[in-house]
Structure formats: structure tokens, C-alpha cells
C-alpha positions in Angstrom: 208.3 122.4 -47.7 207.7 123.4 -51.4 208.4 121.0 -54.2 208.6 121.0 -58.0 204.8 121.0 -58.3 204.5 124.3 -56.4 207.1 125.8 -58.8 205.1 124.6 -61.8 201.9 126.2 -60.4 203.8 129.4 -59.6 205.2 129.5 -63.2 201.7 129.0 -64.7 200.0 131.6 -62.5 202.6 134.3 -63.2 202.7 133.5 -66.9 198.9 133.8 -67.5 198.6 136.9 -65.2 201.4 138.6 -67.2 199.9 137.5 -70.6 196.5 139.0 -69.4 198.0 142.1 -67.9 200.1 143.4 -70.8 197.3 143.8 -73.4 195.3 145.7 -70.7 198.3 147.9 -69.8 199.5 148.7 -73.3 196.6 151.0 -74.3 196.9 152.8 -71.0 200.7 153.4 -71.5 200.0 154.6 -75.0 197.3 156.9 -73.8 199.5 158.4 -71.1 202.4 158.7 -73.7 204.7 156.5 -71.6 206.9 155.9 -74.6 210.6 155.1 -74.9 213.1 157.9 -75.5 215.8 156.6 -77.8 219.4 158.0 -77.7 220.4 160.0 -80.8 223.9 158.7 -80.5 222.8 155.1 -80.3 222.5 152.5 -83.1 220.4 154.0 -86.0 218.2 150.8 -86.1 216.9 151.8 -82.6 215.3 155.0 -83.8 212.3 153.0 -84.9 211.8 152.1 -81.2 211.0 155.8 -80.3 207.7 156.0 -78.5 207.3 152.2 -77.8 205.5 151.9 -74.5 207.9 151.4 -71.6 207.5 150.8 -67.8 206.2 147.3 -68.7 208.1 146.1 -65.6 204.9 147.0 -63.7 203.3 144.0 -65.3 206.3 141.8 -64.5 206.3 142.8 -60.8 202.5 142.5 -60.5 202.6 139.0 -62.0 205.3 137.8 -59.7 203.5 139.2 -56.7 200.1 137.7 -57.8 201.7 134.3 -58.0 204.1 134.7 -55.1 201.3 135.7 -52.7 200.3 132.0 -52.6 203.7 131.0 -51.2 204.7 133.7 -48.7 202.7 132.6 -45.7 205.1 131.2 -43.2 207.9 131.9 -45.7 209.9 134.9 -44.5 212.7 134.4 -47.0 210.3 134.6 -49.9 208.6 137.6 -48.4 211.9 139.4 -48.0 213.0 138.7 -51.6 209.6 140.0 -52.9 209.9 143.1 -50.7 213.4 143.8 -51.9 212.2 143.4 -55.5 209.4 145.9 -54.9 211.9 148.3 -53.3 214.1 148.3 -56.4 211.0 148.4 -58.6 209.9 151.6 -56.9 213.3 153.2 -57.6 213.1 152.1 -61.2 209.5 153.5 -61.5 210.7 156.9 -60.1 213.5 156.9 -62.6 211.2 156.0 -65.5 208.6 158.5 -64.5 211.1 161.3 -64.4 212.5 160.3 -67.8 209.3 159.6 -69.6 206.7 161.9 -68.0 208.8 164.8 -66.8 211.0 164.6 -69.9 214.3 164.7 -68.0 216.4 162.3 -70.0 218.8 161.4 -67.2 216.0 160.4 -64.8 217.0 160.2 -61.1 220.3 161.8 -60.4 223.0 159.1 -60.1 223.8 160.0 -56.4 220.1 159.8 -55.4 219.7 156.5 -57.2 222.6 155.0 -55.4 221.5 156.3 -52.0 218.0 154.8 -52.6 219.5 151.5 -53.7 221.7 151.3 -50.6 218.7 152.0 -48.5 216.9 149.0 -49.9 220.1 146.9 -49.5 220.3 148.0 -45.9 216.7 146.8 -45.3 217.5 143.4 -46.8 220.7 143.2 -44.7 218.7 143.8 -41.5 216.5 140.9 -42.6 219.5 138.6 -43.1 220.8 139.6 -39.7 217.4 139.0 -38.1 217.2 135.6 -39.7 220.6 134.6 -38.3 222.4 134.2 -41.7 226.1 134.1 -41.1 228.9 135.8 -43.1 229.8 132.8 -45.2 229.5 132.4 -49.0 229.8 129.3 -51.1 233.1 128.9 -53.1 232.4 127.6 -56.6 234.2 124.4 -57.6 235.8 124.1 -54.1 232.8 122.5 -52.3 233.5 124.7 -49.3 232.5 128.0 -47.8 234.4 131.2 -47.2 233.7 133.2 -44.1 234.1 136.9 -45.0 233.8 138.1 -41.4 234.0 141.9 -41.2 234.3 142.1 -45.0 230.9 140.6 -45.5 229.0 143.9 -45.4 231.1 145.8 -48.1 231.1 142.7 -50.3 227.3 142.4 -49.8 226.8 146.0 -50.8 229.0 145.7 -53.9 227.2 142.5 -55.0 223.8 143.9 -54.4 224.2 147.3 -56.1 226.5 145.9 -58.8 224.1 143.2 -60.0 221.0 145.4 -59.8 222.7 148.0 -62.0 224.2 145.3 -64.3 220.8 143.8 -65.0 219.6 147.4 -65.7 222.4 147.9 -68.3 221.6 144.6 -70.0 218.1 145.9 -70.8 218.9 147.6 -74.1 217.9 145.2 -76.8 214.6 143.6 -77.5 214.2 140.5 -75.3 217.8 140.5 -74.0 217.4 141.2 -70.3 214.2 139.3 -69.9 215.5 136.2 -71.8 218.9 136.1 -70.1 217.1 136.5 -66.7 214.7 133.6 -67.5 217.8 131.3 -68.0 219.5 132.6 -64.8 216.3 132.1 -62.9 215.8 128.6 -64.3 219.3 127.7 -63.1 218.6 128.9 -59.6 215.3 127.0 -59.6 217.3 123.9 -60.2 219.6 124.8 -57.3 216.6 125.7 -55.0 215.0 122.4 -55.9 218.1 120.4 -55.0 218.5 122.4 -51.7 214.8 122.3 -50.9 214.9 126.1 -50.6 211.7 127.9 -49.7 212.5 130.4 -52.5 211.6 127.8 -55.2 208.0 128.9 -56.0 209.1 132.6 -56.0 211.7 131.8 -58.6 209.1 130.0 -60.5 206.8 133.0 -60.4 209.7 135.2 -61.8 210.3 132.7 -64.6 206.7 132.5 -65.5 206.2 136.3 -65.5 209.3 136.8 -67.7 208.1 134.1 -70.2 204.8 136.0 -70.4 206.6 139.3 -70.9 208.8 137.8 -73.6 205.8 137.2 -75.8 205.5 141.0 -76.1 209.2 141.9 -75.7 210.9 139.9 -78.4 211.9 141.7 -81.6 210.2 143.8 -82.6 209.2 144.6 -79.1 205.7 145.9 -78.4 206.7 146.9 -74.9 209.8 147.6 -72.8 210.3 146.8 -69.1 212.0 150.0 -68.3 214.0 150.6 -65.2 210.9 149.5 -63.2 211.4 146.0 -64.5 215.2 145.8 -64.8 216.0 147.1 -61.3 213.3 144.8 -59.9 214.7 141.8 -61.6 218.2 142.7 -60.5 216.9 142.9 -56.9 215.2 139.6 -57.2 218.2 137.8 -58.6 220.8 139.1 -56.2 218.7 138.9 -53.0 217.9 135.2 -53.9 221.6 134.6 -54.5 222.5 136.1 -51.1 220.0 134.0 -49.2 221.5 130.9 -51.0 225.0 132.3 -50.2 225.9 132.0 -53.8 226.9 135.4 -55.2 230.0 133.9 -56.7 228.0 131.3 -58.5 225.8 134.2 -59.8 228.9 135.8 -61.1 229.4 132.7 -63.3 225.8 132.2 -64.6 225.2 135.9 -64.8 228.4 136.5 -66.9 226.4 138.6 -69.4 225.4 140.9 -66.6 229.0 141.3 -65.4 230.3 141.8 -69.0 227.7 144.5 -69.7 228.6 146.3 -66.4 232.4 146.0 -67.0 232.1 147.3 -70.5 230.5 150.6 -69.2 233.1 150.9 -66.4 236.0 150.3 -68.8 234.6 152.6 -71.4 233.9 155.4 -69.0 237.2 155.0 -67.1 239.4 154.9 -70.2 237.6 157.8 -71.8 238.1 160.0 -68.8 241.8 158.9 -68.4 242.7 159.5 -72.0 240.9 162.8 -72.0 242.8 164.0 -69.0 246.1 162.7 -70.3 245.9 163.4 -74.0 243.2 166.1 -74.2 240.9 163.9 -76.2 238.9 161.0 -74.9 239.4 157.6 -76.5 237.1 154.5 -76.4 237.8 150.8 -75.9 234.4 149.7 -77.4 232.5 151.3 -80.3 229.7 151.8 -77.9 228.8 150.7 -74.4 227.1 148.6 -72.9 228.5 145.6 -74.7 225.4 144.7 -76.7 225.6 148.0 -78.5 229.3 147.4 -79.4 228.2 144.2 -81.2 225.5 146.1 -83.0 228.0 148.7 -84.1 230.2 145.9 -85.4 227.4 144.9 -87.8 225.5 142.2 -85.8 221.8 142.3 -86.1 219.8 142.9 -82.9 218.4 139.3 -83.0 221.9 137.9 -83.5 223.2 139.7 -80.4 220.3 138.4 -78.4 220.8 134.9 -79.6 224.5 135.1 -78.8 224.0 136.3 -75.3 221.3 133.6 -74.7 223.8 130.9 -75.8 226.6 132.4 -73.6 224.2 132.4 -70.6 223.1 128.9 -71.2 226.7 127.7 -71.4 227.5 129.7 -68.2 224.6 128.0 -66.5 226.1 124.6 -67.3 229.5 125.8 -65.9 227.6 127.1 -62.9 226.1 123.6 -62.4 229.6 122.1 -62.3 230.7 124.9 -59.9 227.8 124.3 -57.5 227.4 120.5 -57.7 229.3 120.1 -54.4 226.1 121.3 -52.8 224.0 118.4 -54.0 
């Protein structure tokens, strides 16, 4: 069984691999003109980001795999999480490639993206069934489990697709998604350590890779992770939470993800409703996702990032209280 020492080794390996990879990848991305396309209707401060190399998620995924390979032998849970991460990374890469290289700003069509995501989710569901995982999930604060029965599959799909896309939406400000995900991953490392989960070193690899990436992604960012990284991280986080039977705990510690996702849903739904009813669409937020709303309210980009880090840290403490019945 893996212990804290293994997690430390995994963190260090992934960190140094990522720190070594990004300086090697940056010139290649610039040469291939894999630069960020910035929305014209977005915050004006973001116009300076135009052309910043993107698809840095390749380095994150490669670093996690390089570190994780030392811990997958005889560890099917870890292998499944890594494969799920790679599956979502592939979808993100296709989306980034279409946006950046083929110059189609919308990337993969929404329907195709959802179909591909469901296909990856189906593969992970087959793994859970093969491993004999039941249909129960842990109830936060209650120190008990809830058997979803026939409702497990739809809840599973909603959680998987929802969190993957929520992490993707959170990636819109320098260092935001990577920093928030480091905190969420650190929380789950603590849970995995307490539960003696075989996923512990893999979580360590993810934390290490993200810390290495943050060296280049903090404001002003020299590289962005793109959908390649954000979808991969979402897949990693939610697949780990499903193996631990803790999607509801993830909803607490990943409050920022949920808030970002809900802001887009509310904004889009209200705009369509008011346009249909009044002939002119109205908005709840100045701009969605939520981090852009704060920017439009006058917050500096670094202030938004700091605020969301603090909120996530507080939510992790609440998550500890919610999950302490497991210890």
C-alpha cells in the first residue's frame, strides 16, 4: 500500500518534469503559432494575452503520466484515473487544435464534444462496474452512505460531465484553474492518505505537475493550459472523487468550479428567456463565467485569483468537517 513518502516522490517527480518540459515546449508552441485567441467582447485587459502560447496542458498531462507510471503497476484504480484523464485531454487537444490551428473559434461543436465526453465517461463506468464498485456515495456531514440504485448512472453522468466542463470554464484567468485545482487535489490527497487509497501517489503527481505549471502560468502568464489541460484536470478530479464515492464532497471543496458553471447556465438561460419574452436579452452578470464578472466590476485579475484561492481553501476546511466521519 502506498504511503505519504510515495506521494512526496510523486509530487517531486511531476514537478521537476513539468518545470523541465515547459521551457522546451514554449519555443515549439511559438514556432507553430499555437497562440491564444482572445475574445473581443471580453475584459480589455485580456487583449494583451493575444498570442500567448496555449495547449500547455500537454506538459501537465505528460508530467502526471511520467510520475504516475511508477505507481500504476498492480494499481488498476490509478490506471483507470490516468486513462480517463488522457481521454478528456484528447478531447481538449482536438478542441484546441481546431481553435488555434484551424482558426475555427468555436472549436469542436458542442454536440460532438458532449458525445465524446460521454464516451469517455462510459469507459470509466465500465471500469467501476468491472471493479465491483456499488451504487453508494458518501453523504457529507452525515457519516453515512446513500445508495442511489438505478439513479446512480444518470447522477454519475451529470457529475462527470458537469465537473469536467466546470473546470474548463474556470480556466480563464492567469493561474486560476491550476491554483484552485492544486488546493482541491491537496484536499483529496489528505483524504486518500487517511483512507489508504491507492490513488494517493497519482494525486501527488497531479499536484506536483500543477505546481510546476503555476511557475509559468501565474500573472502575467507565459503559457496557458488550454482545453487540453482543463478537461484533463476535470477528468482527473471527478474520476478520483467517484472512486472515493465522494462527488458530494467534491461539490463542497470545488465550490469555485460549481459557481463558475452555474454562472454560465444562469446567464445563458436568463438571456434566452428574456429575449423570448421581452424581445431583448437581459443578463444577470456583467459577464460569464463568474471570474469575468468580478473583472468587469473593477477587480484586478490578481485580486480575482486571490479571492478564488481563499474561497477554495475555506471550502476545503469545510470539506474536511463534512468528510471527517470517514476517518
